Structure formats: structure tokens, C-alpha cells
PyMOL Python script that loads the backbone (N, CA, C, O; Angstrom):
from pymol import cmd

cmd.read_pdbstr("""\
ATOM      1  N   MET A   1     118.891 110.494  92.083  1.00  0.00           N
ATOM      2  CA  MET A   1     119.092 111.158  93.359  1.00  0.00           C
ATOM      3  C   MET A   1     117.873 112.047  93.640  1.00  0.00           C
ATOM      4  O   MET A   1     117.412 112.750  92.741  1.00  0.00           O
ATOM      5  N   PRO A   2     117.347 112.029  94.861  1.00  0.00           N
ATOM      6  CA  PRO A   2     116.180 112.838  95.181  1.00  0.00           C
ATOM      7  C   PRO A   2     116.498 114.332  95.127  1.00  0.00           C
ATOM      8  O   PRO A   2     117.642 114.752  95.298  1.00  0.00           O
ATOM      9  N   ASP A   3     115.467 115.105  94.887  1.00  0.00           N
ATOM     10  CA  ASP A   3     115.604 116.551  94.854  1.00  0.00           C
ATOM     11  C   ASP A   3     115.780 117.057  96.275  1.00  0.00           C
ATOM     12  O   ASP A   3     114.874 116.930  97.098  1.00  0.00           O
ATOM     13  N   LEU A   4     116.948 117.635  96.571  1.00  0.00           N
ATOM     14  CA  LEU A   4     117.247 118.079  97.919  1.00  0.00           C
ATOM     15  C   LEU A   4     116.891 119.545  98.148  1.00  0.00           C
ATOM     16  O   LEU A   4     117.039 120.048  99.262  1.00  0.00           O
ATOM     17  N   GLU A   5     116.433 120.221  97.129  1.00  0.00           N
ATOM     18  CA  GLU A   5     116.074 121.623  97.261  1.00  0.00           C
ATOM     19  C   GLU A   5     114.830 121.758  98.132  1.00  0.00           C
ATOM     20  O   GLU A   5     113.845 121.044  97.943  1.00  0.00           O
ATOM     21  N   GLU A   6     114.888 122.688  99.095  1.00  0.00           N
ATOM     22  CA  GLU A   6     113.737 122.902  99.964  1.00  0.00           C
ATOM     23  C   GLU A   6     112.592 123.510  99.178  1.00  0.00           C
ATOM     24  O   GLU A   6     112.790 124.373  98.322  1.00  0.00           O
ATOM     25  N   ARG A   7     111.399 123.047  99.484  1.00  0.00           N
ATOM     26  CA  ARG A   7     110.220 123.627  98.838  1.00  0.00           C
ATOM     27  C   ARG A   7     109.805 124.860  99.611  1.00  0.00           C
ATOM     28  O   ARG A   7     109.952 124.931 100.831  1.00  0.00           O
ATOM     29  N   SER A   8     109.288 125.821  98.884  1.00  0.00           N
ATOM     30  CA  SER A   8     108.777 127.016  99.537  1.00  0.00           C
ATOM     31  C   SER A   8     107.272 126.885  99.704  1.00  0.00           C
ATOM     32  O   SER A   8     106.629 126.057  99.058  1.00  0.00           O
ATOM     33  N   PHE A   9     106.732 127.698 100.563  1.00  0.00           N
ATOM     34  CA  PHE A   9     105.299 127.695 100.829  1.00  0.00           C
ATOM     35  C   PHE A   9     104.525 127.902  99.534  1.00  0.00           C
ATOM     36  O   PHE A   9     103.503 127.257  99.303  1.00  0.00           O
ATOM     37  N   GLU A  10     105.018 128.806  98.691  1.00  0.00           N
ATOM     38  CA  GLU A  10     104.344 129.123  97.436  1.00  0.00           C
ATOM     39  C   GLU A  10     104.403 127.967  96.431  1.00  0.00           C
ATOM     40  O   GLU A  10     103.545 127.856  95.554  1.00  0.00           O
ATOM     41  N   ALA A  11     105.417 127.111  96.564  1.00  0.00           N
ATOM     42  CA  ALA A  11     105.584 126.012  95.618  1.00  0.00           C
ATOM     43  C   ALA A  11     104.691 124.810  95.938  1.00  0.00           C
ATOM     44  O   ALA A  11     104.561 123.900  95.120  1.00  0.00           O
ATOM     45  N   LEU A  12     104.081 124.804  97.116  1.00  0.00           N
ATOM     46  CA  LEU A  12     103.212 123.691  97.490  1.00  0.00           C
ATOM     47  C   LEU A  12     101.899 123.758  96.727  1.00  0.00           C
ATOM     48  O   LEU A  12     101.432 124.842  96.377  1.00  0.00           O
ATOM     49  N   PRO A  13     101.300 122.593  96.468  1.00  0.00           N
ATOM     50  CA  PRO A  13      99.992 122.599  95.799  1.00  0.00           C
ATOM     51  C   PRO A  13      98.928 123.210  96.714  1.00  0.00           C
ATOM     52  O   PRO A  13      99.090 123.259  97.933  1.00  0.00           O
ATOM     53  N   ASP A  14      97.859 123.664  96.109  1.00  0.00           N
ATOM     54  CA  ASP A  14      96.757 124.261  96.864  1.00  0.00           C
ATOM     55  C   ASP A  14      95.765 123.225  97.356  1.00  0.00           C
ATOM     56  O   ASP A  14      94.919 123.520  98.200  1.00  0.00           O
ATOM     57  N   HIS A  15      95.867 122.006  96.830  1.00  0.00           N
ATOM     58  CA  HIS A  15      94.892 120.970  97.163  1.00  0.00           C
ATOM     59  C   HIS A  15      95.587 119.678  97.572  1.00  0.00           C
ATOM     60  O   HIS A  15      96.712 119.403  97.156  1.00  0.00           O
ATOM     61  N   CYS A  16      94.899 118.890  98.394  1.00  0.00           N
ATOM     62  CA  CYS A  16      95.383 117.583  98.835  1.00  0.00           C
ATOM     63  C   CYS A  16      95.602 116.706  97.604  1.00  0.00           C
ATOM     64  O   CYS A  16      94.748 116.639  96.720  1.00  0.00           O
ATOM     65  N   GLU A  17      96.740 116.043  97.555  1.00  0.00           N
ATOM     66  CA  GLU A  17      97.064 115.188  96.420  1.00  0.00           C
ATOM     67  C   GLU A  17      96.301 113.870  96.441  1.00  0.00           C
ATOM     68  O   GLU A  17      96.359 113.106  95.477  1.00  0.00           O
ATOM     69  N   ASN A  18      95.582 113.594  97.536  1.00  0.00           N
ATOM     70  CA  ASN A  18      94.803 112.366  97.625  1.00  0.00           C
ATOM     71  C   ASN A  18      93.326 112.622  97.343  1.00  0.00           C
ATOM     72  O   ASN A  18      92.741 111.982  96.469  1.00  0.00           O
ATOM     73  N   CYS A  19      92.719 113.557  98.081  1.00  0.00           N
ATOM     74  CA  CYS A  19      91.267 113.755  97.960  1.00  0.00           C
ATOM     75  C   CYS A  19      90.874 115.026  97.225  1.00  0.00           C
ATOM     76  O   CYS A  19      89.717 115.176  96.834  1.00  0.00           O
ATOM     77  N   GLY A  20      91.821 115.950  97.029  1.00  0.00           N
ATOM     78  CA  GLY A  20      91.542 117.159  96.273  1.00  0.00           C
ATOM     79  C   GLY A  20      90.985 118.326  97.063  1.00  0.00           C
ATOM     80  O   GLY A  20      90.720 119.384  96.492  1.00  0.00           O
ATOM     81  N   THR A  21      90.801 118.159  98.363  1.00  0.00           N
ATOM     82  CA  THR A  21      90.279 119.262  99.164  1.00  0.00           C
ATOM     83  C   THR A  21      91.324 120.379  99.261  1.00  0.00           C
ATOM     84  O   THR A  21      92.526 120.120  99.196  1.00  0.00           O
ATOM     85  N   ALA A  22      90.865 121.599  99.414  1.00  0.00           N
ATOM     86  CA  ALA A  22      91.774 122.742  99.524  1.00  0.00           C
ATOM     87  C   ALA A  22      92.576 122.633 100.818  1.00  0.00           C
ATOM     88  O   ALA A  22      92.019 122.369 101.884  1.00  0.00           O
ATOM     89  N   LEU A  23      93.884 122.839 100.716  1.00  0.00           N
ATOM     90  CA  LEU A  23      94.746 122.803 101.892  1.00  0.00           C
ATOM     91  C   LEU A  23      94.701 124.145 102.607  1.00  0.00           C
ATOM     92  O   LEU A  23      94.733 125.200 101.973  1.00  0.00           O
ATOM     93  N   THR A  24      94.627 124.096 103.932  1.00  0.00           N
ATOM     94  CA  THR A  24      94.657 125.327 104.728  1.00  0.00           C
ATOM     95  C   THR A  24      96.105 125.783 104.858  1.00  0.00           C
ATOM     96  O   THR A  24      97.033 125.031 104.559  1.00  0.00           O
ATOM     97  N   GLU A  25      96.288 127.012 105.305  1.00  0.00           N
ATOM     98  CA  GLU A  25      97.627 127.534 105.527  1.00  0.00           C
ATOM     99  C   GLU A  25      98.366 126.681 106.554  1.00  0.00           C
ATOM    100  O   GLU A  25      99.559 126.416 106.406  1.00  0.00           O
ATOM    101  N   LYS A  26      97.655 126.254 107.593  1.00  0.00           N
ATOM    102  CA  LYS A  26      98.246 125.428 108.646  1.00  0.00           C
ATOM    103  C   LYS A  26      98.688 124.073 108.087  1.00  0.00           C
ATOM    104  O   LYS A  26      99.758 123.578 108.443  1.00  0.00           O
ATOM    105  N   GLU A  27      97.879 123.473 107.219  1.00  0.00           N
ATOM    106  CA  GLU A  27      98.247 122.189 106.615  1.00  0.00           C
ATOM    107  C   GLU A  27      99.467 122.346 105.717  1.00  0.00           C
ATOM    108  O   GLU A  27     100.361 121.500 105.728  1.00  0.00           O
ATOM    109  N   ARG A  28      99.509 123.407 104.951  1.00  0.00           N
ATOM    110  CA  ARG A  28     100.650 123.642 104.069  1.00  0.00           C
ATOM    111  C   ARG A  28     101.927 123.862 104.886  1.00  0.00           C
ATOM    112  O   ARG A  28     103.003 123.411 104.493  1.00  0.00           O
ATOM    113  N   GLN A  29     101.806 124.556 106.023  1.00  0.00           N
ATOM    114  CA  GLN A  29     102.966 124.768 106.881  1.00  0.00           C
ATOM    115  C   GLN A  29     103.428 123.444 107.484  1.00  0.00           C
ATOM    116  O   GLN A  29     104.631 123.207 107.595  1.00  0.00           O
ATOM    117  N   ARG A  30     102.487 122.572 107.879  1.00  0.00           N
ATOM    118  CA  ARG A  30     102.835 121.254 108.417  1.00  0.00           C
ATOM    119  C   ARG A  30     103.609 120.448 107.382  1.00  0.00           C
ATOM    120  O   ARG A  30     104.588 119.779 107.716  1.00  0.00           O
ATOM    121  N   ILE A  31     103.177 120.510 106.137  1.00  0.00           N
ATOM    122  CA  ILE A  31     103.839 119.777 105.057  1.00  0.00           C
ATOM    123  C   ILE A  31     105.290 120.241 104.927  1.00  0.00           C
ATOM    124  O   ILE A  31     106.198 119.423 104.783  1.00  0.00           O
ATOM    125  N   LEU A  32     105.500 121.546 104.978  1.00  0.00           N
ATOM    126  CA  LEU A  32     106.861 122.083 104.907  1.00  0.00           C
ATOM    127  C   LEU A  32     107.678 121.673 106.120  1.00  0.00           C
ATOM    128  O   LEU A  32     108.825 121.248 105.983  1.00  0.00           O
ATOM    129  N   ASP A  33     107.086 121.800 107.323  1.00  0.00           N
ATOM    130  CA  ASP A  33     107.804 121.489 108.559  1.00  0.00           C
ATOM    131  C   ASP A  33     108.220 120.024 108.620  1.00  0.00           C
ATOM    132  O   ASP A  33     109.316 119.704 109.081  1.00  0.00           O
ATOM    133  N   GLU A  34     107.345 119.134 108.153  1.00  0.00           N
ATOM    134  CA  GLU A  34     107.622 117.702 108.198  1.00  0.00           C
ATOM    135  C   GLU A  34     108.463 117.232 107.017  1.00  0.00           C
ATOM    136  O   GLU A  34     109.014 116.132 107.039  1.00  0.00           O
ATOM    137  N   GLY A  35     108.559 118.063 105.993  1.00  0.00           N
ATOM    138  CA  GLY A  35     109.288 117.658 104.796  1.00  0.00           C
ATOM    139  C   GLY A  35     108.585 116.529 104.057  1.00  0.00           C
ATOM    140  O   GLY A  35     109.222 115.691 103.420  1.00  0.00           O
ATOM    141  N   ALA A  36     107.267 116.525 104.154  1.00  0.00           N
ATOM    142  CA  ALA A  36     106.473 115.467 103.536  1.00  0.00           C
ATOM    143  C   ALA A  36     106.665 115.456 102.023  1.00  0.00           C
ATOM    144  O   ALA A  36     106.737 116.507 101.387  1.00  0.00           O
ATOM    145  N   ALA A  37     106.747 114.259 101.458  1.00  0.00           N
ATOM    146  CA  ALA A  37     106.930 114.104 100.022  1.00  0.00           C
ATOM    147  C   ALA A  37     105.629 114.329  99.267  1.00  0.00           C
ATOM    148  O   ALA A  37     105.639 114.702  98.093  1.00  0.00           O
ATOM    149  N   VAL A  38     104.502 114.100  99.952  1.00  0.00           N
ATOM    150  CA  VAL A  38     103.188 114.230  99.335  1.00  0.00           C
ATOM    151  C   VAL A  38     102.379 115.231 100.148  1.00  0.00           C
ATOM    152  O   VAL A  38     102.361 115.167 101.377  1.00  0.00           O
ATOM    153  N   ALA A  39     101.712 116.153  99.467  1.00  0.00           N
ATOM    154  CA  ALA A  39     100.894 117.165 100.131  1.00  0.00           C
ATOM    155  C   ALA A  39      99.518 116.587 100.436  1.00  0.00           C
ATOM    156  O   ALA A  39      98.681 116.438  99.545  1.00  0.00           O
ATOM    157  N   LEU A  40      99.296 116.261 101.719  1.00  0.00           N
ATOM    158  CA  LEU A  40      98.022 115.689 102.145  1.00  0.00           C
ATOM    159  C   LEU A  40      97.340 116.587 103.158  1.00  0.00           C
ATOM    160  O   LEU A  40      97.995 117.241 103.970  1.00  0.00           O
ATOM    161  N   CYS A  41      96.003 116.612 103.102  1.00  0.00           N
ATOM    162  CA  CYS A  41      95.235 117.332 104.112  1.00  0.00           C
ATOM    163  C   CYS A  41      95.368 116.582 105.439  1.00  0.00           C
ATOM    164  O   CYS A  41      95.887 115.466 105.469  1.00  0.00           O
ATOM    165  N   THR A  42      94.911 117.178 106.516  1.00  0.00           N
ATOM    166  CA  THR A  42      95.030 116.571 107.837  1.00  0.00           C
ATOM    167  C   THR A  42      94.364 115.199 107.888  1.00  0.00           C
ATOM    168  O   THR A  42      94.920 114.260 108.457  1.00  0.00           O
ATOM    169  N   THR A  43      93.182 115.080 107.299  1.00  0.00           N
ATOM    170  CA  THR A  43      92.448 113.814 107.324  1.00  0.00           C
ATOM    171  C   THR A  43      93.205 112.721 106.579  1.00  0.00           C
ATOM    172  O   THR A  43      93.378 111.621 107.104  1.00  0.00           O
ATOM    173  N   CYS A  44      93.652 113.009 105.372  1.00  0.00           N
ATOM    174  CA  CYS A  44      94.370 112.009 104.582  1.00  0.00           C
ATOM    175  C   CYS A  44      95.708 111.654 105.230  1.00  0.00           C
ATOM    176  O   CYS A  44      96.121 110.494 105.195  1.00  0.00           O
ATOM    177  N   ALA A  45      96.391 112.640 105.823  1.00  0.00           N
ATOM    178  CA  ALA A  45      97.663 112.373 106.491  1.00  0.00           C
ATOM    179  C   ALA A  45      97.450 111.459 107.691  1.00  0.00           C
ATOM    180  O   ALA A  45      98.261 110.565 107.935  1.00  0.00           O
ATOM    181  N   ALA A  46      96.377 111.668 108.440  1.00  0.00           N
ATOM    182  CA  ALA A  46      96.083 110.825 109.600  1.00  0.00           C
ATOM    183  C   ALA A  46      95.740 109.404 109.172  1.00  0.00           C
ATOM    184  O   ALA A  46      96.096 108.446 109.858  1.00  0.00           O
ATOM    185  N   GLU A  47      95.058 109.262 108.053  1.00  0.00           N
ATOM    186  CA  GLU A  47      94.705 107.937 107.554  1.00  0.00           C
ATOM    187  C   GLU A  47      95.933 107.216 107.001  1.00  0.00           C
ATOM    188  O   GLU A  47      96.008 105.989 107.065  1.00  0.00           O
ATOM    189  N   ALA A  48      96.889 107.960 106.464  1.00  0.00           N
ATOM    190  CA  ALA A  48      98.084 107.354 105.877  1.00  0.00           C
ATOM    191  C   ALA A  48      99.084 106.931 106.948  1.00  0.00           C
ATOM    192  O   ALA A  48      99.835 105.981 106.730  1.00  0.00           O
ATOM    193  N   ALA A  49      99.119 107.600 108.089  1.00  0.00           N
ATOM    194  CA  ALA A  49     100.103 107.312 109.133  1.00  0.00           C
ATOM    195  C   ALA A  49     100.064 105.862 109.604  1.00  0.00           C
ATOM    196  O   ALA A  49     101.124 105.241 109.673  1.00  0.00           O
ATOM    197  N   PRO A  50      98.904 105.282 109.934  1.00  0.00           N
ATOM    198  CA  PRO A  50      98.901 103.877 110.366  1.00  0.00           C
ATOM    199  C   PRO A  50      99.387 102.922 109.273  1.00  0.00           C
ATOM    200  O   PRO A  50     100.020 101.911 109.576  1.00  0.00           O
ATOM    201  N   VAL A  51      99.103 103.228 108.026  1.00  0.00           N
ATOM    202  CA  VAL A  51      99.556 102.391 106.913  1.00  0.00           C
ATOM    203  C   VAL A  51     101.077 102.432 106.826  1.00  0.00           C
ATOM    204  O   VAL A  51     101.718 101.396 106.653  1.00  0.00           O
ATOM    205  N   LEU A  52     101.654 103.620 106.946  1.00  0.00           N
ATOM    206  CA  LEU A  52     103.102 103.750 106.892  1.00  0.00           C
ATOM    207  C   LEU A  52     103.766 103.053 108.072  1.00  0.00           C
ATOM    208  O   LEU A  52     104.813 102.427 107.907  1.00  0.00           O
ATOM    209  N   ASP A  53     103.167 103.151 109.275  1.00  0.00           N
ATOM    210  CA  ASP A  53     103.697 102.475 110.451  1.00  0.00           C
ATOM    211  C   ASP A  53     103.686 100.958 110.247  1.00  0.00           C
ATOM    212  O   ASP A  53     104.651 100.278 110.595  1.00  0.00           O
ATOM    213  N   GLN A  54     102.609 100.434 109.690  1.00  0.00           N
ATOM    214  CA  GLN A  54     102.494  98.997 109.455  1.00  0.00           C
ATOM    215  C   GLN A  54     103.528  98.538 108.428  1.00  0.00           C
ATOM    216  O   GLN A  54     104.131  97.476 108.585  1.00  0.00           O
ATOM    217  N   GLU A  55     103.732  99.335 107.380  1.00  0.00           N
ATOM    218  CA  GLU A  55     104.731  98.978 106.372  1.00  0.00           C
ATOM    219  C   GLU A  55     106.119  98.928 106.984  1.00  0.00           C
ATOM    220  O   GLU A  55     106.918  98.061 106.629  1.00  0.00           O
ATOM    221  N   ALA A  56     106.423  99.846 107.901  1.00  0.00           N
ATOM    222  CA  ALA A  56     107.727  99.863 108.564  1.00  0.00           C
ATOM    223  C   ALA A  56     107.906  98.609 109.419  1.00  0.00           C
ATOM    224  O   ALA A  56     108.988  98.023 109.451  1.00  0.00           O
ATOM    225  N   GLU A  57     106.842  98.201 110.111  1.00  0.00           N
ATOM    226  CA  GLU A  57     106.922  96.994 110.932  1.00  0.00           C
ATOM    227  C   GLU A  57     107.107  95.760 110.057  1.00  0.00           C
ATOM    228  O   GLU A  57     107.889  94.869 110.387  1.00  0.00           O
ATOM    229  N   ASP A  58     106.389  95.714 108.943  1.00  0.00           N
ATOM    230  CA  ASP A  58     106.491  94.584 108.032  1.00  0.00           C
ATOM    231  C   ASP A  58     107.895  94.467 107.443  1.00  0.00           C
ATOM    232  O   ASP A  58     108.362  93.372 107.131  1.00  0.00           O
ATOM    233  N   ALA A  59     108.561  95.620 107.295  1.00  0.00           N
ATOM    234  CA  ALA A  59     109.916  95.640 106.722  1.00  0.00           C
ATOM    235  C   ALA A  59     110.972  95.342 107.780  1.00  0.00           C
ATOM    236  O   ALA A  59     112.166  95.320 107.478  1.00  0.00           O
ATOM    237  N   GLY A  60     110.537  95.113 109.021  1.00  0.00           N
ATOM    238  CA  GLY A  60     111.483  94.781 110.081  1.00  0.00           C
ATOM    239  C   GLY A  60     111.887  95.950 110.943  1.00  0.00           C
ATOM    240  O   GLY A  60     112.700  95.801 111.855  1.00  0.00           O
ATOM    241  N   GLY A  61     111.322  97.128 110.661  1.00  0.00           N
ATOM    242  CA  GLY A  61     111.632  98.294 111.485  1.00  0.00           C
ATOM    243  C   GLY A  61     110.735  98.330 112.699  1.00  0.00           C
ATOM    244  O   GLY A  61     109.675  97.706 112.712  1.00  0.00           O
ATOM    245  N   ALA A  62     111.152  99.055 113.719  1.00  0.00           N
ATOM    246  CA  ALA A  62     110.363  99.152 114.940  1.00  0.00           C
ATOM    247  C   ALA A  62     109.258 100.178 114.804  1.00  0.00           C
ATOM    248  O   ALA A  62     108.316 100.167 115.596  1.00  0.00           O
ATOM    249  N   GLY A  63     109.344 101.077 113.808  1.00  0.00           N
ATOM    250  CA  GLY A  63     108.333 102.111 113.648  1.00  0.00           C
ATOM    251  C   GLY A  63     108.512 103.272 114.591  1.00  0.00           C
ATOM    252  O   GLY A  63     107.633 104.127 114.695  1.00  0.00           O
ATOM    253  N   TYR A  64     109.648 103.320 115.288  1.00  0.00           N
ATOM    254  CA  TYR A  64     109.891 104.399 116.245  1.00  0.00           C
ATOM    255  C   TYR A  64     110.939 105.316 115.694  1.00  0.00           C
ATOM    256  O   TYR A  64     111.300 106.300 116.340  1.00  0.00           O
TER     257      TYR A  64
END
""", "prot")
cmd.dss("prot")
cmd.show_as("cartoon", "prot")
cmd.util.cbc("prot")
cmd.orient("prot")
């Protein structure tokens, strides 16, 4: 069962889990607001979005 406990701002990593760049306060807040499973910087998150959309379409979802 997934961990349903909300993460706090302090519990988030300080660096992007993909490229290692330091996360800004705004990026860390976005991660909390979106409930993202992986802490990504803005650049990595933008690059991952089209991949996730394509995977949803391939799985038969509309992506909406």
C-alpha cells in the first residue's frame, strides 16, 4: 500500500532526483502542491510531462 502520509516542505529533498540541481523554494512548493512522487526541477518536470502523456495514451487513456 502506498504511503498516504503527506510530505512536509522540510521532508523534501534539496536537489532534483533526476539531474541533481538544487531545487528552489518555488519548485519544492510545486512538488508538494502537485503531490508529485518524484522531486524534479522545473526543467526535468517539463521534459517528463510529454513522456507521461504518451504513456497514458499508449495505455488507452485519453491523457486528460
